[in-house]
C-alpha positions in Angstrom: 0.0 0.0 0.0 2.9 2.4 0.6 3.7 2.5 -3.1 2.0 5.3 -4.9 1.2 3.1 -7.9 -0.6 0.5 -5.8 -2.5 3.2 -4.0 -3.5 4.8 -7.3 -4.7 1.4 -8.5 -6.7 0.7 -5.4 -8.3 4.2 -5.2 -9.2 4.0 -8.9 -11.0 0.6 -8.2 -12.7 2.1 -5.2 -14.3 5.0 -7.1 -17.9 3.9 -7.7 -19.6 4.5 -11.0 -23.4 4.4 -10.9 -23.3 3.1 -7.4 -21.1 0.1 -8.2 -17.4 -0.5 -7.8 -15.8 -0.5 -11.2 -14.4 -3.6 -12.8 -11.3 -2.9 -14.9 -8.6 -4.7 -16.8 -4.9 -3.9 -16.4 -5.0 -2.2 -19.8 -7.9 0.0 -18.6 -6.1 0.8 -15.4 -2.9 1.7 -17.3 -4.8 4.0 -19.6 -6.6 5.7 -16.7 -3.4 6.1 -14.6 -1.1 7.0 -17.4 1.2 4.1 -16.6 2.5 1.2 -18.7 0.4 -2.0 -18.5 3.5 -4.0 -17.8 4.4 -1.9 -14.8 1.0 -2.4 -13.2 1.0 -6.2 -13.2 3.3 -6.6 -10.2 1.3 -4.1 -8.2 -2.0 -5.7 -9.2 -0.6 -9.1 -8.0 0.5 -7.6 -4.6 -2.9 -6.0 -4.1 -4.7 -9.2 -5.0 -2.4 -11.2 -2.6 -3.3 -8.8 0.2 -7.0 -9.3 -0.5 -7.5 -5.6 -1.4 -8.6 -6.4 -5.0 -10.0 -9.5 -6.6 -10.5 -10.9 -10.1 -14.2 -10.1 -10.8 -14.4 -11.3 -14.4 -12.3 -12.9 -17.1 -12.8 -12.8 -20.9 -10.9 -13.7 -24.0 -9.4 -10.8 -25.9 -7.6 -11.7 -29.2 -6.9 -15.2 -27.9 -5.6 -14.0 -24.5 -7.4 -14.5 -21.2 -7.9 -11.0 -19.8 -8.6 -10.6 -16.1 -10.8 -7.8 -14.8 -10.3 -6.5 -11.3 -12.5 -5.0 -8.6 -11.7 -3.5 -5.2 -12.8 -5.8 -2.3 -14.1 -2.8 -0.3 -15.3 0.8 -0.8 -13.3 2.5 1.9 -10.1 1.9 3.9 -10.1 2.0 7.7 -7.0 1.1 9.7 -7.0 0.4 13.4 -4.1 0.7 15.8 -3.3 -3.0 15.9 -2.9 -3.1 12.1 -0.7 0.0 12.1 1.4 -1.4 15.0 1.9 -4.8 13.4 2.9 -3.3 10.1 4.7 -0.2 11.3 7.3 0.2 8.5 4.7 -0.3 5.7 2.1 1.7 7.5 4.1 4.9 7.6 4.7 4.9 3.9 1.1 3.9 3.2 -0.2 6.7 5.4 2.0 9.2 3.8 0.7 8.2 0.4 -2.9 8.3 1.5 -2.5 11.7 3.2 -0.7 12.9 0.1 -3.6 11.9 -2.2 -6.1 13.5 0.1 -4.0 16.6 0.3 -3.9 17.0 -3.5 -7.6 16.6 -3.8 -8.3 19.0 -0.9 -6.0 21.7 -2.3 -7.5 21.3 -5.7 -11.0 21.9 -4.2 -9.6 24.7 -2.1 -8.0 26.5 -5.1 -11.1 26.1 -7.2 -13.3 27.5 -4.4 -10.9 30.4 -3.9 -10.7 31.3 -7.6 -14.5 31.5 -8.0 -15.9 33.2 -4.9 -19.6 32.9 -4.8 -19.7 30.1 -7.4 -21.2 27.8 -4.8 -24.7 28.9 -3.8 -25.3 29.1 0.0 -27.7 26.1 -0.1 -24.8 24.0 -1.5 -22.2 25.0 1.0 -21.6 21.3 1.6 -19.6 21.4 -1.7 -16.9 23.7 -0.2 -13.8 22.3 1.4 -13.6 22.4 5.2 -10.8 21.6 7.6 -10.3 21.5 11.3 -6.9 21.1 12.8 -6.6 21.5 16.5 -5.9 20.0 19.9 -6.1 20.8 23.5 -4.7 19.5 26.8 -7.7 17.7 28.4 -8.4 15.2 31.2 -8.0 11.5 30.5 -11.8 11.2 30.7 -12.3 13.9 28.1 -9.6 12.3 25.8 -11.5 9.0 26.1 -14.8 10.8 25.3 -13.2 12.5 22.2 -11.9 9.1 21.0 -15.3 7.5 21.6 -17.0 10.2 19.6 -14.6 9.6 16.7 -15.4 5.9 16.9 -19.1 6.7 16.9 -18.7 9.0 13.9 -16.8 6.3 12.0 -19.5 3.8 12.8 -22.1 6.3 11.5 -20.2 6.8 8.3 -20.0 3.0 7.8 -23.7 2.7 8.2 -24.7 5.8 6.2 -22.3 6.4 3.3 -23.6 4.2 0.6 -23.2 5.1 -3.1 -26.1 7.0 -4.6 -26.4 7.0 -8.4 -27.2 10.7 -8.5 -25.2 11.9 -5.5 -22.0 13.8 -5.3 -18.7 12.4 -4.1 -17.5 13.6 -0.7 -14.0 12.8 0.6 -13.1 12.6 4.3 -9.9 12.3 6.2 -10.5 11.8 9.9 -7.6 11.1 12.3 -7.1 11.2 16.0 -4.2 10.6 18.3 -3.4 11.3 21.9 0.1 12.5 22.7 2.0 10.6 25.3 2.9 12.7 28.3 1.8 13.9 31.7 -1.5 12.7 33.0 
């Protein structure tokens, strides 16, 4: 996952079209990502071995068996135990994921800034929004904040289903408590 090419493949296969996860061949992925088809095969195999993508269909194309791939999930969520068990790989993967989110966020931010008033007030949900902050709080309050983050993630899991005529929203939610004095 730490490799930008693998992340690009996975995120491409996780972008629903008409409510369904896409099914794409290596050739289609290469065209979409601007990469050579040969370069993608190794990354596809690694994603498949990790269970993040699967072969969803096969077909004969000019006498060659073509495999078509689909993501095994719509979203990625990583708990502390996964991140601890795979610490070296996790750091690179998180950097790549945050980098992808950052690029999308800043594109939306620049577009919004260049065209003030282009988004009508009733569609303010389209405008990018960010909160970065922290505070020194009691252990009980820290536990409450973490619990509310967990509740929100559970709500997202239950309520973010693909809608054919909806708009795509992207979220990055992270929490950490600093070690230190209690």
